N, C-alpha and C positions, 0 to 999 in steps of 0.2 A: 370270266365273269362272275364278279360277287352273287351271291344268292343271300337275298334278306328275308326270303321264308313271307312275306307280307301279299295282301293282294289276293288273286283268285290265280290258281296254276288248276290248269285241266289237266286232267286225267285221260289225255288225248286216245283216241282208238288210233287200231294199225288198220291202213286202208289195204284192201286186195282186191286185184283183178276177179275176172269169173272164174280165169282158170288157175286161181290159185296163188299168184305173185302179188308181190309188192305193188302196189297202185300210188309211184312215187307222186304224180302228177295231183292226182286227189287228194292225198295225204299234203304237199306243198299248199294246195288251195286251199285248206282246212287250216293247214297252218296262218295264212294270210286272216283269214276271216278269225282268228283266234286274238292275233295281234290289234288287228282293226277294233275288235271290239274292248282291247285295253287290259289281257291277261297281265300279271306280271312277273311269270315263269310257265312252261311247260315240261309234264312231266310223263316220260316215256318208259313203257314197258309195263304199265301197270294191270290190275284183274282187267281192265278196260281196254289195257291194249292189245289181250290176249298173252301174254309172256309167257305161260306156259307151255305155248306151241309154237314159239319163236324160235326159229335156229341164231346159233351166235351168230354167223354171219349177216342174218337179216338184222339183230341189233345194231349190229355196229355200221351198218347202212342206214340204218335208220336214226342212230345217235350223229353219224358223221352228217349228212344230208339236212336233217333239222339245224343245227349248226349251221352249216354251210347258209340257210335259204332265212334265218332268222337273222344272222350277221350282228350278233351283239348286243338286239335290241332286247331279248329277256333272256334268261339263264335256263338252261336243259337238266335235266334233271332224269335221271338214271333208275330202275326199280330194281330191287335186287331183290328175288323171291329164290331161295336155295335151300336144297334139301340137304346140303352139310356145310360145315364151317369152311370146308378147303374149297367148296364152289363158289361159296359166298367172297373167298377172300380172291377169287380166279376175276369171278363178276367186276369184283371192286378195281381190279389192275389193269381188267379190258377198261373199263367206265373211265379209269381216267386216262389211260392210252389212249381212247377215244376221242377226250377231249370236253367230257362231259363239265358239269359246272358244279354235280352236288349226286348227292343220293339220297335216295329213299329207300327202305329196310324194312322187310317184315321177319318177323322171329322164323325160327325154323319151320321148315315146310313136313307136313307128312307126321316128323316123332314129334311127340306134347311134351317139349322139353319143361322143365320144374326152373323156377326163378332161379336159380345159381349158373344152370347151364344156360339159361336166355340173356342174361344178363353178361355173360361170357363170350357167348356167341359177337353180342352186340360190340362190346368192347374189343374183341379180337379183331372185327374189323374195322373199327371204328381205329384203331391204332397203326393196320396196315396202311391207310392212305392218308392223304392230304386235302380230300372230298369233305367236305360238310356235310354232314347226314341229320335226317329225317325219319325217327323212330315210327313205323305204322301200327297205331296199336288199335286194334280190332277183334278181339277177342269172340264179337258173335261169329264171324266167319273163320277164323282161322284160331281160335280157341284158347289160346295162352293171352293172358292179359298180363300188361305190363303195369306193376300197383306203383303206386307215389313213391314207395320205399327203393322198389326199382332202380325208377327214374335218379331217385337220391346217389344212388350207385353210380349213376353212368353220367353223373356232372363232372368226373373227374378227366372224361374224355371233351376235351374242350369243341371238337368236332361235330358234335351229336349236339346239335342247335336247336332241332324243332323236332314236335310233334305230332301227326296225321292222328287227330283224336275222333276214333269211330267207336266209342263203349258205347254208344248211344245212350248214355246219359248224360245232357247238357251242363247238371252241379257239376262233372268232374275238370270242366276249365276252368272253373272256381278255386274246385280244389287246389290243383294244377297252379294257379298266379297265388292262393294264400300261401301255398310248399315254397315255389322257386320262383316269386315273383318273374320279373324279366331273364330268368336265366333261357329260358326254351319260349321260343316261337310256337304259339299251337294254330294250328289251323286245321278246322272242322271237316269231319272225312265222310260227313251223310248227309246230301243233298236238302235232307226233309227238316235237318236242324239245324242249318245255313244260318238263318238268320236269327234263333236266338243264340246261337253261340257266338255270331261276331256280335249280338249285344250285351253278352256276359265277356266279352275281354276276348274272345278270336282274336289272333291275327291277320289270319288269312282264311283262305279256301281252297280247299283242293277239292273240283268239281266235277260231275259226270254229265249234267247234261248240258252244262256249257259248250258243249262239244257239241252240241247241235245250236245252241242259246248263246253266244257270248254275253252279248251286249248285253242282253236283260240280265245276266250272271254276273255282271261289273258292276250294270246300275246297282242292283239290290246292296251291293257291298260297300259302294263308296257313298253310297246313299244312309246307310247305317252306320259309316264310320263319323260321317259329317254332322250326325242328330238328327236326318232328316228322314224320321221312323215312318210318319203317318205313309209318307210318297213310299217307301222301302216297302210297308208292309201293304198295299194296294199291287206292287207288283209281286211280290211275295205269292197274294194269295191267288193270281190268276196262275202264278207257276208249281202250286203245290202239286196238284194234277200229276204236271211232268215230270216234275223230283220225284216223285213215287215209284217213276220206272226207274230210277238206279238201288232202289233194295229191295230187288227182286232176281231170284239167280240167274234169269233169262236176260239182265241188266248189259249186256254186251248189244244182244240182237237188238233189244226195245231203244237203247239209245242210239245206233248206227240206223234204225229205222228212223228216229226221229232225224238223224244228220242226214237222212237222207229226203226225207218229207222238205225237210230245210233248205235244201239244195248243198248244201258244203260236205256232203258225203257218201256212203252207200250204202247197202244191206248184205254186203259181203263177208262172209266169217269163213274161220277155221274150223275142217272139223278137227272133233265130233261134234262143235257147236254146228245148228242146222238156220236156215234163215227159216222166218216164221210162215207158218200155212195157217188157212180156214179161220174157225171162230177166235183163237186167240192173236193171230193178227190183225183182223180185222175190229177187234177190243182195242187192243193198241193203238191202231191207226186213228181210232175212234178217237180214243183221248188226244192223240200227235197233232190231229186237224183242228178239234175242238180249241185248242190251243194257239194254233197257227193264226185260225180264224180271230180271236180274240186277244192276241197278242198287242199289248198294248203300247200306248207312246212312249217314249222314254223322256224323260228330261233331259236339259245337256248337262254333260258330267264334266265339260273339259274344266271347268273353271271352279270346280269342285277340289278343294282341299283337305288332305286327308292326314 
Protein backbone atom coordinates (compact mmCIF):
# COMPACT_ATOMS: atom_id res chain seq x y z
CA UNK A 1 0.00 0.00 0.00
CA UNK A 2 1.31 3.46 -0.89
CA UNK A 3 2.57 5.54 2.03
CA UNK A 4 1.51 9.16 1.59
CA UNK A 5 3.25 10.47 4.75
CA UNK A 6 0.36 12.78 5.59
CA UNK A 7 -2.04 12.81 8.53
CA UNK A 8 -1.61 11.19 11.92
CA UNK A 9 0.67 8.16 12.30
CA UNK A 10 0.57 6.57 15.76
CA UNK A 11 3.91 5.32 17.08
CA UNK A 12 1.93 2.44 18.44
CA UNK A 13 2.82 0.67 21.69
CA UNK A 14 3.53 -3.05 21.88
CA UNK A 15 0.99 -4.79 24.07
CA UNK A 16 2.21 -7.42 26.55
CA UNK A 17 0.44 -9.86 28.83
CA UNK A 18 1.18 -10.15 32.55
CA UNK A 19 3.61 -13.00 31.77
CA UNK A 20 5.53 -10.95 29.17
CA UNK A 21 4.07 -12.39 25.98
CA UNK A 22 2.67 -10.39 23.07
CA UNK A 23 -0.96 -9.55 23.77
CA UNK A 24 -2.30 -9.70 20.23
CA UNK A 25 -5.94 -9.41 21.25
CA UNK A 26 -5.32 -6.09 22.99
CA UNK A 27 -3.03 -4.99 20.15
CA UNK A 28 -5.88 -5.63 17.69
CA UNK A 29 -8.34 -3.75 19.91
CA UNK A 30 -6.08 -0.70 20.00
CA UNK A 31 -5.46 -0.88 16.25
CA UNK A 32 -9.20 -0.70 15.65
CA UNK A 33 -9.47 2.30 17.97
CA UNK A 34 -6.75 4.05 15.97
CA UNK A 35 -8.44 3.32 12.67
CA UNK A 36 -11.83 4.41 13.99
CA UNK A 37 -10.20 7.64 15.15
CA UNK A 38 -9.07 8.39 11.61
CA UNK A 39 -5.31 7.79 11.58
CA UNK A 40 -3.65 7.49 8.18
CA UNK A 41 -0.86 5.04 8.99
CA UNK A 42 0.63 2.89 11.74
CA UNK A 43 4.26 2.82 12.90
CA UNK A 44 5.49 -0.32 14.65
CA UNK A 45 8.66 -0.88 16.64
CA UNK A 46 9.48 2.69 17.55
CA UNK A 47 10.60 3.95 20.94
CA UNK A 48 7.03 3.65 22.19
CA UNK A 49 6.89 0.17 20.71
CA UNK A 50 9.81 -0.87 22.95
CA UNK A 51 11.75 -1.98 19.89
CA UNK A 52 15.03 -2.38 21.76
CA UNK A 53 13.61 -5.28 23.79
CA UNK A 54 11.64 -7.00 21.03
CA UNK A 55 12.92 -10.21 19.46
CA UNK A 56 13.05 -10.51 15.67
CA UNK A 57 10.28 -13.10 15.64
CA UNK A 58 8.09 -10.78 17.72
CA UNK A 59 8.58 -7.96 15.23
CA UNK A 60 7.65 -10.34 12.45
CA UNK A 61 4.50 -11.35 14.33
CA UNK A 62 3.51 -7.74 14.95
CA UNK A 63 4.04 -6.66 11.34
CA UNK A 64 2.18 -9.59 9.82
CA UNK A 65 -0.61 -9.42 12.39
CA UNK A 66 -1.08 -5.66 11.88
CA UNK A 67 -1.18 -6.07 8.11
CA UNK A 68 -3.81 -8.79 8.42
CA UNK A 69 -6.01 -6.83 10.83
CA UNK A 70 -5.68 -3.49 9.03
CA UNK A 71 -6.49 -5.19 5.71
CA UNK A 72 -5.28 -2.39 3.47
CA UNK A 73 -7.05 0.46 5.25
CA UNK A 74 -3.80 2.29 6.09
CA UNK A 75 -0.10 1.56 5.50
CA UNK A 76 2.08 -0.21 8.05
CA UNK A 77 5.54 1.27 8.67
CA UNK A 78 8.31 -0.49 10.60
CA UNK A 79 11.00 1.38 12.52
CA UNK A 80 14.69 0.55 12.17
CA UNK A 81 16.97 1.41 15.11
CA UNK A 82 20.17 -0.52 14.51
CA UNK A 83 23.72 -0.33 15.81
CA UNK A 84 25.36 -1.29 12.54
CA UNK A 85 24.73 -0.79 8.84
CA UNK A 86 24.78 -4.56 8.42
CA UNK A 87 21.95 -4.98 10.94
CA UNK A 88 19.96 -2.11 9.43
CA UNK A 89 20.21 -3.78 6.00
CA UNK A 90 18.97 -7.04 7.51
CA UNK A 91 16.03 -5.32 9.16
CA UNK A 92 15.10 -3.52 5.94
CA UNK A 93 15.21 -6.81 4.04
CA UNK A 94 13.04 -8.51 6.65
CA UNK A 95 10.53 -5.65 6.70
CA UNK A 96 10.08 -5.94 2.95
CA UNK A 97 9.77 -9.72 3.19
CA UNK A 98 7.13 -9.44 5.93
CA UNK A 99 5.05 -7.06 3.84
CA UNK A 100 5.63 -3.69 5.53
CA UNK A 101 4.66 -0.70 3.41
CA UNK A 102 7.45 1.62 4.56
CA UNK A 103 10.32 2.23 6.95
CA UNK A 104 11.17 4.82 9.58
CA UNK A 105 14.89 4.87 10.29
CA UNK A 106 17.03 6.37 13.02
CA UNK A 107 20.73 7.19 12.67
CA UNK A 108 23.10 4.49 13.95
CA UNK A 109 22.53 3.57 17.57
CA UNK A 110 25.24 3.73 20.28
CA UNK A 111 28.03 5.05 18.02
CA UNK A 112 27.79 8.80 17.37
CA UNK A 113 28.45 8.87 13.64
CA UNK A 114 29.67 12.04 11.95
CA UNK A 115 27.83 13.70 9.06
CA UNK A 116 29.52 11.64 6.31
CA UNK A 117 28.97 8.38 8.16
CA UNK A 118 25.31 9.20 8.89
CA UNK A 119 24.54 10.12 5.28
CA UNK A 120 26.32 7.00 4.03
CA UNK A 121 24.32 4.88 6.47
CA UNK A 122 20.99 6.26 5.28
CA UNK A 123 21.95 6.01 1.59
CA UNK A 124 23.15 2.43 1.95
CA UNK A 125 19.90 1.30 3.53
CA UNK A 126 17.76 3.29 1.09
CA UNK A 127 19.53 1.80 -1.94
CA UNK A 128 19.03 -1.72 -0.58
CA UNK A 129 15.23 -1.59 -0.51
CA UNK A 130 12.27 -0.57 -2.62
CA UNK A 131 10.36 0.56 0.48
CA UNK A 132 9.76 4.29 1.03
CA UNK A 133 11.60 5.70 4.04
CA UNK A 134 11.20 8.41 6.66
CA UNK A 135 14.31 9.74 8.40
CA UNK A 136 13.81 10.19 12.14
CA UNK A 137 15.71 13.37 13.08
CA UNK A 138 15.91 13.46 16.88
CA UNK A 139 19.21 14.96 18.07
CA UNK A 140 17.88 15.57 21.59
CA UNK A 141 17.43 11.88 22.40
CA UNK A 142 19.79 10.23 19.92
CA UNK A 143 22.58 12.85 19.77
CA UNK A 144 22.89 13.02 15.98
CA UNK A 145 21.49 15.99 14.07
CA UNK A 146 20.59 15.47 10.43
CA UNK A 147 21.30 18.91 9.00
CA UNK A 148 19.77 20.57 5.94
CA UNK A 149 23.00 19.96 4.02
CA UNK A 150 22.77 16.27 4.89
CA UNK A 151 19.18 16.14 3.69
CA UNK A 152 20.41 17.79 0.46
CA UNK A 153 22.75 14.84 -0.08
CA UNK A 154 19.92 12.42 0.61
CA UNK A 155 17.72 13.86 -2.14
CA UNK A 156 19.43 11.49 -4.59
CA UNK A 157 17.59 8.59 -2.92
CA UNK A 158 14.06 8.81 -4.29
CA UNK A 159 12.66 6.46 -1.68
CA UNK A 160 13.79 8.75 1.18
CA UNK A 161 10.53 10.64 1.15
CA UNK A 162 9.80 12.00 4.62
CA UNK A 163 11.29 13.45 7.79
CA UNK A 164 10.12 12.89 11.33
CA UNK A 165 10.97 16.33 12.69
CA UNK A 166 11.96 15.99 16.35
CA UNK A 167 14.65 18.64 16.73
CA UNK A 168 12.38 20.53 19.17
CA UNK A 169 12.83 23.62 16.94
CA UNK A 170 9.52 24.60 15.33
CA UNK A 171 11.31 26.89 12.88
CA UNK A 172 13.06 23.87 11.36
CA UNK A 173 9.80 23.08 9.55
CA UNK A 174 10.09 26.40 7.73
CA UNK A 175 13.80 25.86 7.04
CA UNK A 176 13.05 22.49 5.45
CA UNK A 177 10.22 23.89 3.32
CA UNK A 178 12.29 26.90 2.25
CA UNK A 179 15.15 24.62 1.21
CA UNK A 180 13.33 21.65 -0.28
CA UNK A 181 9.77 22.74 -1.08
CA UNK A 182 7.68 19.58 -1.37
CA UNK A 183 10.63 17.21 -1.89
CA UNK A 184 10.18 15.83 1.62
CA UNK A 185 7.03 15.28 3.62
CA UNK A 186 7.53 16.64 7.15
CA UNK A 187 5.87 14.97 10.12
CA UNK A 188 6.04 16.46 13.60
CA UNK A 189 7.55 13.99 16.03
CA UNK A 190 7.08 15.91 19.29
CA UNK A 191 3.53 15.89 20.64
CA UNK A 192 3.79 19.21 22.49
CA UNK A 193 4.82 21.06 19.30
CA UNK A 194 2.40 19.42 16.90
CA UNK A 195 -0.16 22.17 16.48
CA UNK A 196 2.50 24.82 15.87
CA UNK A 197 4.36 22.66 13.36
CA UNK A 198 1.20 21.72 11.46
CA UNK A 199 0.30 25.41 11.30
CA UNK A 200 3.74 26.05 9.80
CA UNK A 201 3.23 23.47 7.09
CA UNK A 202 4.07 20.04 8.51
CA UNK A 203 2.28 17.38 6.49
CA UNK A 204 1.65 14.99 9.35
CA UNK A 205 2.14 14.02 12.96
CA UNK A 206 3.95 10.95 14.30
CA UNK A 207 2.09 10.95 17.58
CA UNK A 208 2.45 9.34 21.00
CA UNK A 209 -0.63 10.21 23.06
CA UNK A 210 -2.72 9.22 20.06
CA UNK A 211 -2.24 5.70 21.42
CA UNK A 212 -4.71 6.63 24.17
CA UNK A 213 -6.57 9.50 22.48
CA UNK A 214 -6.85 8.82 18.74
CA UNK A 215 -9.94 10.90 18.00
CA UNK A 216 -8.63 14.02 19.72
CA UNK A 217 -5.27 13.79 17.99
CA UNK A 218 -6.82 13.42 14.56
CA UNK A 219 -9.28 16.25 15.31
CA UNK A 220 -6.46 18.71 15.98
CA UNK A 221 -4.67 17.74 12.79
CA UNK A 222 -7.78 17.98 10.61
CA UNK A 223 -9.03 21.22 12.13
CA UNK A 224 -5.68 22.93 11.65
CA UNK A 225 -5.42 21.74 8.06
CA UNK A 226 -8.96 23.01 7.44
CA UNK A 227 -8.06 26.43 8.85
CA UNK A 228 -10.32 26.05 11.87
CA UNK A 229 -7.60 27.22 14.22
CA UNK A 230 -9.75 28.42 17.12
CA UNK A 231 -11.44 25.01 17.43
CA UNK A 232 -8.12 23.18 17.21
CA UNK A 233 -6.56 25.48 19.79
CA UNK A 234 -9.23 24.74 22.37
CA UNK A 235 -8.70 21.01 22.02
CA UNK A 236 -4.93 21.42 22.07
CA UNK A 237 -5.04 23.47 25.28
CA UNK A 238 -7.00 20.68 26.95
CA UNK A 239 -4.57 18.10 25.52
CA UNK A 240 -1.25 19.74 26.41
CA UNK A 241 -0.84 18.36 29.98
CA UNK A 242 -1.35 14.89 28.51
CA UNK A 243 0.95 15.54 25.55
CA UNK A 244 3.72 16.45 27.97
CA UNK A 245 3.79 12.79 29.03
CA UNK A 246 5.42 12.15 25.63
CA UNK A 247 8.58 14.16 26.38
CA UNK A 248 9.70 12.29 29.50
CA UNK A 249 12.23 9.42 29.69
CA UNK A 250 9.41 7.18 30.94
CA UNK A 251 7.10 8.07 28.06
CA UNK A 252 6.44 4.36 27.45
CA UNK A 253 5.16 3.76 30.98
CA UNK A 254 3.26 7.06 31.02
CA UNK A 255 1.51 6.53 27.69
CA UNK A 256 0.72 2.90 28.44
CA UNK A 257 -0.89 4.01 31.69
CA UNK A 258 -2.94 6.52 29.70
CA UNK A 259 -3.99 3.76 27.29
CA UNK A 260 -5.09 1.61 30.21
CA UNK A 261 -7.10 4.43 31.79
CA UNK A 262 -8.70 5.19 28.42
CA UNK A 263 -9.73 1.55 28.11
CA UNK A 264 -7.70 0.66 25.01
CA UNK A 265 -4.45 -0.68 26.46
CA UNK A 266 -2.62 -1.98 29.52
CA UNK A 267 0.25 -0.90 31.76
CA UNK A 268 2.42 -3.94 31.09
CA UNK A 269 5.94 -3.11 29.90
CA UNK A 270 8.98 -5.29 29.28
CA UNK A 271 11.91 -5.25 31.70
CA UNK A 272 14.13 -3.44 32.39
CA UNK A 273 11.20 -1.05 32.29
CA UNK A 274 8.85 -1.46 35.24
CA UNK A 275 5.29 -0.28 35.71
CA UNK A 276 4.90 2.88 37.74
CA UNK A 277 4.46 2.85 41.51
CA UNK A 278 4.02 5.24 44.41
CA UNK A 279 3.97 9.01 44.11
CA UNK A 280 5.04 8.99 40.48
CA UNK A 281 2.16 6.75 39.44
CA UNK A 282 -0.36 8.80 41.40
CA UNK A 283 0.95 12.03 39.88
CA UNK A 284 0.73 10.72 36.32
CA UNK A 285 -2.67 9.16 37.02
CA UNK A 286 -3.87 12.53 38.27
CA UNK A 287 -2.95 14.17 34.97
CA UNK A 288 -4.57 11.39 32.96
CA UNK A 289 -7.77 11.27 34.99
CA UNK A 290 -8.19 15.03 34.94
CA UNK A 291 -7.84 14.93 31.17
CA UNK A 292 -10.39 12.15 30.87
CA UNK A 293 -12.82 13.98 33.14
CA UNK A 294 -12.57 17.10 31.00
CA UNK A 295 -12.43 15.34 27.64
CA UNK A 296 -13.84 17.80 25.09
CA UNK A 297 -16.72 17.19 22.76
CA UNK A 298 -15.31 16.95 19.28
CA UNK A 299 -16.81 18.53 16.16
CA UNK A 300 -18.01 16.39 13.28
CA UNK A 301 -14.92 15.68 11.22
CA UNK A 302 -16.23 13.48 8.43
CA UNK A 303 -17.06 16.40 6.16
CA UNK A 304 -13.75 18.24 6.65
CA UNK A 305 -11.85 18.48 3.38
CA UNK A 306 -8.10 18.96 3.74
